[in-house]
VOBA-1610 file (N, C-alpha, C; in pm, whole numbers, padded with zeros to 5 digits, always signed):
BEGIN
Ser+05274+16467+20968Ser+05354+16340+21046Ser+05263+16268+21159Ile+05287+16151+21171Ile+05225+16062+21267Ile+05315+16010+21369Phe+05285+15937+21492Phe+05357+15890+21583Phe+05333+15738+21573Leu+05418+15642+21564Leu+05391+15485+21588Leu+05438+15457+21732Asp+05371+15396+21810Asp+05423+15353+21951Asp+05375+15194+21947Ile+05483+15132+22014Ile+05490+14987+22028Ile+05460+14956+22180Leu+05375+14859+22205Leu+05351+14814+22354Leu+05437+14722+22384Ile+05519+14694+22472Ile+05610+14611+22520Ile+05585+14585+22659Glu+05538+14454+22698Glu+05506+14410+22828Glu+05608+14365+22911Glu+05719+14343+22841Glu+05834+14259+22914Glu+05987+14341+22886Asp+06080+14328+22955Asp+06210+14396+22944Asp+06274+14329+22818Tyr+06335+14405+22764Tyr+06439+14378+22636Tyr+06577+14416+22658Gln+06658+14355+22557Gln+06786+14399+22546Gln+06788+14520+22420Ser+06727+14533+22316Ser+06732+14618+22223Ser+06630+14618+22146Leu+06605+14748+22097Leu+06485+14749+22006Leu+06531+14852+21877Ser+06502+14830+21773Ser+06532+14901+21636Ser+06399+14904+21550Trp+06404+15034+21489Trp+06303+15046+21374Trp+06374+15076+21251Ala+06320+15019+21121Ala+06370+15040+21004Ala+06279+15096+20907Gly+06262+15182+20830Gly+06156+15239+20729Gly+06195+15276+20581Pro+06109+15352+20527Pro+06163+15405+20410Pro+06279+15494+20403Asn+06322+15508+20267Asn+06453+15611+20249Asn+06560+15601+20375Gly+06579+15496+20404Gly+06690+15477+20518Gly+06659+15519+20684Phe+06499+15535+20692Phe+06478+15542+20823Phe+06505+15478+20933Ser+06562+15506+21035Ser+06599+15403+21152Ser+06595+15484+21302Ser+06561+15416+21369Ser+06532+15459+21529Ser+06547+15396+21614Thr+06592+15390+21739Thr+06569+15292+21868Thr+06483+15352+21994Asp+06411+15434+21952Asp+06309+15460+22052Asp+06181+15382+22017Glu+06102+15378+22157Glu+05978+15303+22127Glu+05870+15374+22064Ile+05873+15512+22070Ile+05784+15594+21993Ile+05859+15678+21888Ile+05815+15652+21775Ile+05872+15736+21669Ile+05774+15818+21605Glu+05829+15908+21538Glu+05771+16015+21456Glu+05782+15993+21309Val+05672+15972+21208Val+05738+15937+21066Val+05635+16046+20996Ser+05699+16052+20868Ser+05620+16150+20791Ser+05640+16096+20658Glu+05672+15948+20616Glu+05673+15910+20476Glu+05597+15784+20474Asn+05494+15786+20360Asn+05454+15626+20345Asn+05554+15512+20331Gly+05492+15410+20372Gly+05569+15282+20353Gly+05565+15192+20484Val+05625+15075+20479Val+05646+14969+20573Val+05741+15004+20662Tyr+05688+15023+20792Tyr+05816+15022+20899Tyr+05814+14902+20975Val+05938+14873+20996Val+05963+14719+21082Val+06026+14767+21202Val+05969+14686+21325Val+06028+14706+21434Val+06102+14551+21484Ser+06191+14540+21543Ser+06287+14421+21569Ser+06307+14460+21739Ile+06269+14337+21808Ile+06302+14340+21949Ile+06386+14214+21989Val+06478+14272+22055Val+06570+14142+22111Val+06515+14120+22246Gly+06475+14021+22299Gly+06442+14004+22439Gly+06543+13986+22543Ile+06505+13962+22674Ile+06632+13937+22780Ile+06687+13790+22729Asn+06586+13703+22652Asn+06644+13556+22650Asn+06719+13556+22520Gly+06737+13657+22443Gly+06783+13669+22343Gly+06715+13650+22191Cys+06601+13609+22215Cys+06508+13578+22106Cys+06472+13717+22018Thr+06422+13702+21913Thr+06409+13852+21815Thr+06266+13818+21786Ser+06216+13935+21819Ser+06052+13951+21767Ser+06056+14048+21655Ile+06002+14010+21545Ile+05958+14140+21448Ile+05839+14144+21414Asp+05809+14277+21379Asp+05667+14300+21366Asp+05683+14450+21284Ser+05535+14490+21190Ser+05564+14563+21093Ser+05423+14648+21083Val+05422+14764+21041Val+05322+14847+21024Val+05337+14928+20876Glu+05204+14929+20805Glu+05237+15025+20693Glu+05165+15140+20708Val+05206+15260+20680Val+05186+15380+20678Val+05128+15422+20564Asp+05004+15469+20551Asp+04942+15533+20423Asp+04885+15671+20453Leu+04974+15774+20463Leu+04932+15913+20469Leu+04847+15967+20372Ile+04765+16048+20370Ile+04679+16091+20303Ile+04720+16271+20255Phe+04758+16308+20119Phe+04838+16410+20102Phe+04744+16482+20040Asn+04690+16617+20089Asn+04576+16688+20008Asn+04595+16808+19930Tyr+04720+16780+19861Tyr+04765+16859+19745Tyr+04798+16804+19633Gln+04794+16842+19511Gln+04820+16807+19386Gln+04967+16857+19325Thr+05017+16783+19240Thr+05157+16842+19196Thr+05163+16817+19032Gln+05226+16922+18983Gln+05272+16900+18838Gln+05407+16947+18802Ile+05481+16859+18748Ile+05610+16894+18718Ile+05621+16918+18555Asn+05650+17040+18538Asn+05690+17094+18375Asn+05825+17085+18381Thr+05897+17033+18279Thr+06012+16998+18231Thr+06054+17067+18109Thr+06181+17108+18105Thr+06224+17153+17958Thr+06357+17082+17926Asp+06353+17031+17808Asp+06461+16938+17763Asp+06586+16992+17779Ala+06690+16898+17779Ala+06810+16919+17749Ala+06849+16948+17600Thr+06948+17033+17552Thr+06985+17060+17424Thr+07125+17039+17416Ser+07174+17017+17288Ser+07298+17003+17283Ser+07408+17114+17343Ser+07351+17215+17383Ser+07433+17343+17464Ser+07395+17341+17612Glu+07303+17291+17643Glu+07284+17308+17794Glu+07193+17193+17843Asn+07191+17154+17982Asn+07101+17058+18041Asn+06984+17116+18050Gly+06882+17027+18105Gly+06746+17072+18123Gly+06696+17139+18245Ser+06574+17158+18287Ser+06542+17204+18375Ser+06405+17173+18419Ala+06344+17192+18544Ala+06203+17125+18587Ala+06158+17248+18675Glu+06015+17283+18680Glu+05939+17368+18755Glu+05826+17280+18840Leu+05832+17262+18961Leu+05718+17210+19040Leu+05609+17312+19071Val+05462+17266+19047Val+05373+17370+19083Val+05289+17267+19167Ile+05266+17336+19285Ile+05186+17262+19384Ile+05040+17343+19407Ser+04917+17274+19387Ser+04781+17288+19431Ser+04732+17240+19552Gly+04676+17346+19640Gly+04635+17316+19767Gly+04743+17284+19880Gly+04678+17197+19979Gly+04792+17129+20097Gly+04803+17235+20185Gln+04909+17188+20289Gln+04933+17299+20382Gln+05067+17339+20371Ser+05074+17473+20356Ser+05223+17510+20339Ser+05285+17588+20481Pro+05410+17602+20485Pro+05474+17602+20353Pro+05550+17474+20325Phe+05593+17455+20188Phe+05649+17354+20130Phe+05783+17352+20135Glu+05877+17251+20152Glu+06023+17254+20139Glu+06024+17146+20028Ile+06107+17196+19914Ile+06123+17125+19809Ile+06294+17091+19770Leu+06290+16978+19763Leu+06445+16938+19763Leu+06477+16812+19617Trp+06547+16889+19518Trp+06548+16808+19392Trp+06688+16728+19409Asp+06698+16629+19343Asp+06815+16542+19343Asp+06942+16574+19293Asn+06929+16702+19229Asn+07062+16762+19219Asn+07132+16862+19324Gly+07042+16880+19416Gly+07097+16962+19560Gly+07017+17066+19557Glu+06943+17103+19434Glu+06893+17249+19445Glu+06750+17234+19553Thr+06713+17340+19567Thr+06599+17357+19653Thr+06508+17473+19598Gly+06370+17470+19647Gly+06250+17567+19576Gly+06198+17493+19464Phe+06105+17565+19426Phe+06006+17537+19310Phe+06094+17524+19157Thr+06190+17575+19143Thr+06268+17525+19004Thr+06394+17473+19026Ala+06421+17389+18907Ala+06570+17328+18934Ala+06620+17352+18773Asn+06757+17372+18787Asn+06812+17392+18657Asn+06922+17290+18641Asp+07014+17269+18551Asp+07135+17220+18521Asp+07101+17051+18514Leu+06954+17015+18479Leu+06948+16863+18517Leu+06991+16805+18381Glu+07067+16696+18387Glu+07119+16599+18277Glu+07000+16528+18251Ile+07020+16455+18115Ile+06940+16382+18048Ile+06926+16243+18130Gly+06788+16214+18177Gly+06762+16074+18251Gly+06650+16090+18353Glu+06630+16003+18414Glu+06545+16003+18550Glu+06601+16084+18668His+06492+16155+18712His+06533+16226+18844His+06413+16239+18949Thr+06423+16274+19069Thr+06364+16278+19152Thr+06341+16413+19260Val+06204+16453+19296Val+06197+16587+19371Val+06112+16521+19489Thr+06147+16569+19594Thr+06082+16533+19751Thr+06029+16677+19783Val+05892+16646+19812Val+05803+16760+19852Val+05792+16726+20005Ile+05819+16811+20109Ile+05778+16802+20249Ile+05683+16939+20284Asp+05556+16889+20307Asp+05457+16998+20360Asp+05468+17059+20484Gly+05375+17145+20480Gly+05376+17221+20635Gly+05332+17104+20757Asn+05289+16999+20743Asn+05246+16906+20830Asn+05384+16806+20852Gly+05480+16833+20792Gly+05602+16756+20800Gly+05615+16656+20723Cys+05483+16604+20624Cys+05499+16487+20575Cys+05560+16496+20415Ser+05616+16404+20368Ser+05675+16424+20258Ser+05660+16326+20144Gln+05663+16329+20037Gln+05637+16243+19912Gln+05775+16285+19810Thr+05785+16170+19737Thr+05915+16173+19633Thr+05810+16156+19495Phe+05855+16231+19401Phe+05805+16217+19260Phe+05905+16212+19164Asn+05894+16124+19049Asn+05996+16088+18959Asn+05931+16189+18837Phe+06067+16207+18773Phe+06016+16272+18630Phe+06141+16250+18567Val+06149+16281+18410Val+06237+16277+18295Val+06299+16365+18246Ile+06404+16403+18244Ile+06466+16504+18129Ile+06498+16439+18013Asn+06448+16480+17884Asn+06477+16423+17764Asn+06575+16494+17682Phe+06613+16471+17583Phe+06692+16555+17492Phe+06603+16598+17378Phe+06646+16717+17346Phe+06567+16784+17257Phe+06667+16857+17157Ser+06651+16840+17030Ser+06743+16925+16912Ser+06646+16928+16806Thr+06652+17070+16749Thr+06573+17092+16630Thr+06615+17011+16486Thr+06764+16993+16535Thr+06811+16918+16399Thr+06868+16804+16413Tyr+06827+16692+16348Tyr+06877+16583+16364Tyr+06970+16549+16237Glu+07110+16561+16234Glu+07166+16518+16091Glu+07197+16412+16048Glu+07107+16320+15979Glu+07103+16196+15934Glu+07227+16194+15858Ser+07253+16293+15770Ser+07386+16290+15675Ser+07510+16280+15757Leu+07533+16296+15874Leu+07636+16304+15947Leu+07655+16151+16020Glu+07565+16048+16008Glu+07588+15905+16025Glu+07730+15871+15967Glu+07720+15893+15823Glu+07823+15844+15736Glu+07971+15866+15803Gln+07951+15992+15881Gln+08111+16034+15914Gln+08119+15995+16078Val+08065+15912+16116Val+08082+15869+16253Val+08121+15679+16239Asn+08201+15652+16311Asn+08254+15499+16307Asn+08286+15451+16444Leu+08191+15377+16494Leu+08193+15312+16625Leu+08236+15167+16634Tyr+08339+15164+16680Tyr+08402+15005+16690Tyr+08503+14982+16808Pro+08517+14858+16857Pro+08442+14761+16782Pro+08279+14753+16853Asn+08209+14689+16777Asn+08073+14690+16790Asn+07991+14567+16751Pro+07974+14474+16878Pro+07981+14476+16996Pro+08104+14510+17062Thr+08127+14553+17212Thr+08248+14545+17262Thr+08201+14525+17426Ser+08310+14479+17490Ser+08333+14432+17611Ser+08433+14519+17708Ser+08491+14625+17613Ser+08544+14747+17726Ser+08563+14869+17636Ile+08676+14898+17567Ile+08694+15021+17518Ile+08586+15024+17371Leu+08560+15141+17361Leu+08489+15183+17238Leu+08533+15305+17163Asn+08601+15281+17025Asn+08651+15372+16982Asn+08546+15477+16897Val+08575+15586+16904Val+08494+15683+16817Val+08558+15753+16738Asp+08548+15720+16592Asp+08613+15817+16506Asp+08493+15914+16432Val+08543+16021+16370Val+08451+16135+16339Val+08556+16182+16243Lys+08487+16221+16125Lys+08556+16300+16019Lys+08492+16447+15991Asp+08557+16541+15989Asp+08491+16678+15954Asp+08363+16704+16006Phe+08377+16683+16139Phe+08249+16678+16229Phe+08225+16774+16297Gly+08332+16866+16347Gly+08300+16956+16423Gly+08246+16931+16605Leu+08291+16816+16631Leu+08251+16753+16737Leu+08241+16844+16876Lys+08156+16854+16962Lys+08155+16942+17068Lys+08157+16865+17183Glu+08066+16757+17208Glu+08035+16675+17325Glu+07986+16527+17260Ile+08037+16437+17343Ile+07979+16306+17351Ile+07891+16240+17458Arg+07784+16192+17463Arg+07709+16142+17562Arg+07677+15982+17537Val+07683+15912+17664Val+07647+15774+17640Val+07500+15770+17721Val+07395+15729+17668Val+07282+15680+17771Val+07235+15528+17767Asn+07144+15480+17857Asn+07118+15374+17876Asn+06972+15365+17820Asn+06894+15242+17782Asn+06783+15213+17749Asn+06687+15320+17821Met+06685+15362+17938Met+06625+15413+18026Met+06629+15572+18009Gly+06726+15626+17921Gly+06776+15761+17913Gly+06829+15803+18033Gln+06904+15732+18100Gln+06990+15788+18206Gln+07124+15792+18135Leu+07183+15927+18174Leu+07336+15991+18127Leu+07416+15889+18203Leu+07517+15842+18138Leu+07618+15758+18199Leu+07760+15819+18158Ile+07775+15865+18058Ile+07894+15926+18031Ile+07871+16082+17952Lys+07942+16162+17972Lys+07928+16316+17925Lys+08068+16378+17912Arg+08092+16366+17788Arg+08245+16462+17763Arg+08255+16563+17662Asn+08294+16672+17726Asn+08317+16780+17634Asn+08417+16765+17578Ile+08445+16809+17430Ile+08561+16779+17309Ile+08614+16934+17308Gln+08730+16968+17373Gln+08781+17110+17364Gln+08849+17127+17249Ser+08889+17022+17175Ser+08977+17054+17058Ser+08925+16967+16936Asp+08966+16969+16811Asp+08942+16920+16686Asp+08989+16782+16696Leu+08925+16704+16771Leu+08981+16558+16787Leu+08878+16479+16676Asn+08961+16362+16624Asn+08884+16302+16515Asn+08869+16138+16567Lys+08923+16129+16684Lys+08922+15988+16759Lys+08934+16019+16893Ile+08803+15926+16968Ile+08809+15946+17096Ile+08777+15787+17160Gln+08827+15774+17266Gln+08807+15633+17319Gln+08721+15658+17469Leu+08631+15566+17489Leu+08530+15559+17588Leu+08557+15419+17627Asp+08584+15458+17784Asp+08602+15291+17846Asp+08435+15265+17914Leu+08412+15147+17839Leu+08252+15086+17887Leu+08276+14953+17999Ser+08409+14956+18047Ser+08427+14822+18100Ser+08344+14785+18232Asp+08284+14893+18283Asp+08207+14867+18419Asp+08045+14867+18388Phe+08003+14901+18254Phe+07871+14873+18219Phe+07801+14763+18204Asp+07684+14742+18241Asp+07629+14579+18251Asp+07585+14565+18067Gln+07571+14434+18055Gln+07550+14389+17920Gln+07434+14467+17897Gly+07432+14506+17736Gly+07293+14550+17712Gly+07299+14643+17572Ile+07209+14744+17527Ile+07240+14803+17427Ile+07238+14965+17500Tyr+07325+15037+17426Tyr+07337+15174+17470Tyr+07342+15271+17337Arg+07293+15388+17372Arg+07287+15498+17281Arg+07420+15603+17267Val+07489+15630+17176Val+07602+15702+17177Val+07560+15850+17113Leu+07547+15951+17189Leu+07513+16082+17094Leu+07618+16164+17104Leu+07634+16205+17001Leu+07711+16300+16943Leu+07691+16433+16891Phe+07720+16551+16949Phe+07653+16679+16934Phe+07801+16763+16877Thr+07712+16829+16771Thr+07789+16968+16681Thr+07735+17062+16772Glu+07780+17210+16704Glu+07716+17333+16751Glu+07577+17318+16762Asn+07510+17296+16658Asn+07371+17319+16633Asn+07275+17177+16576Ser+07332+17066+16587Ser+07273+16947+16560Ser+07332+16833+16641Tyr+07287+16697+16605Tyr+07345+16585+16671Tyr+07319+16483+16590Val+07366+16344+16607Val+07357+16242+16535Val+07368+16119+16667Gln+07291+16012+16642Gln+07332+15908+16747Gln+07330+15780+16697Lys+07404+15677+16770Lys+07420+15548+16716Lys+07395+15449+16824Ser+07375+15334+16818Ser+07363+15229+16901Ser+07480+15141+16920Ile+07505+15098+17018Ile+07619+15001+17047Ile+07584+14874+17143Ile+07646+14773+17152Ile+07607+14655+17208Ile+07717+14642+17308Lys+07721+14645+17447Lys+07801+14616+17549Lys+07811+14456+17591Leu+07914+14401+17567Leu+07899+14243+17626Leu+07972+14259+17743Asp+07946+14147+17813Asp+08017+14108+17934Asp+08167+14041+17931
//
């Protein structure tokens, strides 16, 4: 980490700092550990506001590699972080709340992991958990009917002799928006897409050992 100090030659009413990831402070001297732009606002005795900024570019002397295991029809994915070099000990924070070098139960889509090294400096890395299945059952497509398509709110999902176990809805970035476990032999399910933005989404339907997917269009 490093310290930022601002030189103020006159009295002032208030001072405030703002920086990356919600950083804020009212101290004249601040300790920072993340790269990015830090902005200081000073309100003088006369009520005038002065604003200045500084960009921090810390050099990290370690390399990272994130190994992921894709999600399947029966369980979510996982990830492992490998660090080479740098100043230990490392504190590792995954976006699902887990800590340490591995994270489990990661849903399909984009994720982040934050690394804080022994110097107190932090970096955040992005990675993606994809879906993996050994069997895509094209023949099941004829047994699935999604309507209305396009839809502006409710999407009806009709299945026939499907053995449906789970339904997921993801956007074009692979982010998981809906996940619903099917506990009984339902052949008709309704999904409420009212709050979704306009666009194209994928509906994934899972059986015990396979899956099928179809695209739907959401209207405003």
